[in-house]
C-alpha positions in Angstrom: -0.1 -24.2 -19.1 -3.0 -22.8 -22.4 -6.8 -21.7 -21.9 -9.4 -23.2 -22.9 -8.0 -24.0 -27.1 -12.1 -22.4 -27.7 -10.9 -18.5 -26.3 -9.7 -16.7 -28.6 -9.2 -13.0 -29.6 -10.5 -11.3 -32.7 -7.6 -11.3 -35.1 -5.0 -13.2 -32.6 -2.2 -14.9 -34.3 -1.0 -18.1 -33.0 2.4 -16.3 -32.4 0.6 -14.2 -30.0 -1.2 -17.3 -28.4 2.0 -18.9 -27.8 3.5 -16.1 -26.5 -0.1 -15.5 -24.2 0.0 -18.9 -23.1 3.8 -18.1 -21.7 2.8 -15.6 -20.0 -0.1 -17.1 -18.5 1.9 -19.8 -16.5 3.8 -17.3 -15.0 0.8 -14.9 -14.1 -0.5 -18.9 -12.6 2.7 -19.1 -10.9 2.5 -15.2 -9.4 -1.0 -16.2 -7.9 0.5 -19.0 -6.6 3.3 -16.9 -4.7 1.1 -14.0 -4.0 -1.1 -16.9 -2.2 1.7 -18.5 -0.4 3.2 -14.6 1.0 0.1 -13.9 2.3 -0.6 -17.2 4.0 2.7 -16.6 5.7 2.2 -13.0 6.1 -1.0 -13.9 8.2 1.2 -16.7 10.2 3.2 -14.0 11.4 3.6 -14.8 15.7 2.6 -11.3 17.1 5.5 -8.6 17.0 6.4 -6.1 19.3 3.8 -4.1 21.5 3.3 -0.2 20.5 4.9 2.0 22.4 2.7 4.8 23.1 -1.1 5.5 22.3 0.2 7.7 19.5 -2.1 10.7 19.6 -2.5 12.1 15.7 -4.4 15.0 14.6 -7.7 14.4 12.6 -7.5 16.2 8.9 -11.3 16.6 8.7 -13.3 19.6 9.1 -13.4 20.8 13.1 -9.7 18.8 13.2 -9.4 17.3 16.9 -7.4 14.8 17.8 -7.2 10.9 17.6 -5.0 8.2 19.2 -4.0 5.1 17.8 -6.3 3.1 19.4 -9.0 5.1 17.2 -12.0 3.8 15.8 -12.4 5.6 11.9 -12.4 3.5 9.2 -12.5 3.9 4.8 -16.2 2.6 4.4 -15.3 -0.6 2.1 -12.8 -1.5 5.2 -15.4 -0.5 8.0 -16.0 -4.1 9.0 -13.1 -5.8 8.7 -10.4 -3.2 10.0 -9.3 0.4 10.8 -7.5 1.6 7.6 -5.9 5.7 8.2 -3.2 7.3 6.4 -0.8 9.0 8.2 1.5 12.0 6.9 3.7 14.0 8.8 2.5 17.5 7.8 0.4 20.2 8.7 -3.9 18.6 9.0 -5.1 21.7 7.0 -2.2 20.8 4.1 -3.5 17.1 4.4 -6.8 17.9 3.8 -6.4 19.8 1.1 -4.2 17.3 -0.8 -7.0 15.0 -0.8 -10.1 17.4 -1.2 -7.9 18.5 -4.6 -7.9 14.3 -5.5 -11.4 13.7 -5.0 -10.5 11.7 -1.7 -13.7 11.9 0.4 -13.6 8.1 2.6 -10.1 7.9 3.4 -9.3 8.8 6.8 -6.0 11.0 6.9 -4.1 11.7 10.2 -1.1 14.5 11.0 1.9 12.5 12.7 3.7 16.2 13.0 2.9 16.3 16.8 4.4 12.6 17.3 7.2 9.8 17.0 5.2 7.6 14.8 6.8 7.7 11.0 10.2 7.7 13.0 8.9 4.7 15.2 8.0 2.5 12.6 10.1 3.4 9.7 8.1 6.0 7.9 11.0 8.8 8.4 14.3 8.6 8.1 16.7 10.0 11.2 17.3 12.8 8.6 14.0 13.3 7.9 12.7 12.3 4.8 9.3 10.7 4.4 9.0 7.0 3.2 5.4 5.3 2.3 5.6 2.4 4.5 2.2 0.4 4.7 2.5 -1.2 8.7 -0.1 -3.2 10.5 -1.0 -3.7 14.1 -3.9 -6.0 15.9 -5.1 -5.3 19.6 -4.5 -7.6 21.8 -6.6 -7.3 24.8 -5.8 -3.5 25.8 -2.5 -3.2 24.3 -1.6 -3.1 20.3 0.7 -5.2 18.6 3.2 -4.1 15.3 2.6 -7.3 13.1 3.8 -6.5 9.4 5.5 -4.0 7.5 6.0 -3.0 3.9 10.2 -4.1 4.3 10.8 -4.7 0.8 11.7 -0.4 0.9 14.5 -1.5 2.8 15.5 -5.0 0.8 18.7 -5.3 -1.7 16.7 -5.0 -5.2 18.2 -5.5 -8.8 19.5 -3.5 -10.8 16.7 -0.7 -12.0 14.3 -2.4 -10.1 11.9 -0.4 -7.9 11.0 -1.2 -3.9 7.4 -1.9 -5.3 7.0 -2.0 -1.4 3.2 -1.2 -1.3 1.8 -2.5 -4.6 -0.5 -4.8 -2.9 -2.7 -2.0 -1.6 -1.8 0.3 -4.9 -4.3 -0.7 -7.5 -3.4 2.1 -9.9 0.6 0.1 -10.0 -0.7 -2.5 -10.8 -3.5 -1.2 -13.2 -0.6 0.2 -15.2 1.4 -3.1 -15.4 -1.1 -4.8 -17.3 -0.3 -1.8 -20.0 2.7 -1.9 -23.0 3.8 1.1 -21.5 3.7 -0.1 -17.8 4.6 2.6 -15.0 5.9 4.5 -17.3 7.9 7.8 -16.6 5.8 10.7 -18.1 7.1 14.1 -17.2 3.4 15.3 -17.8 2.0 12.8 -15.8 4.2 12.7 -12.3 1.1 10.8 -11.1 2.2 7.9 -12.8 5.7 7.3 -11.4 6.6 5.7 -9.0 8.0 6.9 -5.8 
């Protein structure tokens, strides 16, 4: 597999082009694999019914309560789905965390007063929190669990990170394209994979 021979970068060597063509073949296979896996994910049958209409605490000004059957979404996802981030912490603390990072459109909810995190594997029996992406669908008046990022719990090769939320965490994909990769710069902990 190679690109159009007319596509060359300034000063690129033949060695670079051969190596880049090998990488391009791997990138094409990765794209095909991502598409196959996405199709399998979409074809999953409905999972278990959600056992509770969990009540979350809103972190936005004024607070309030939001039920699992919520209707809020980040603006760029508002039409096709509801997208929220749930954390088991004080709503004010979550709100401050978001404010410090300039997050203005992401809907953040606190699960500190319900079992959502434990029920959907975002919390271990010891209380350790884990980043888990869950997908739910509405089924009439009920909600059903459709999919979760179970790579977090799957066996990994030595030195391999779970990378279970990479598909929605664009910063990791951007870093993977750089020579330094995800790195481990102690002065920039946001770049460390957790």
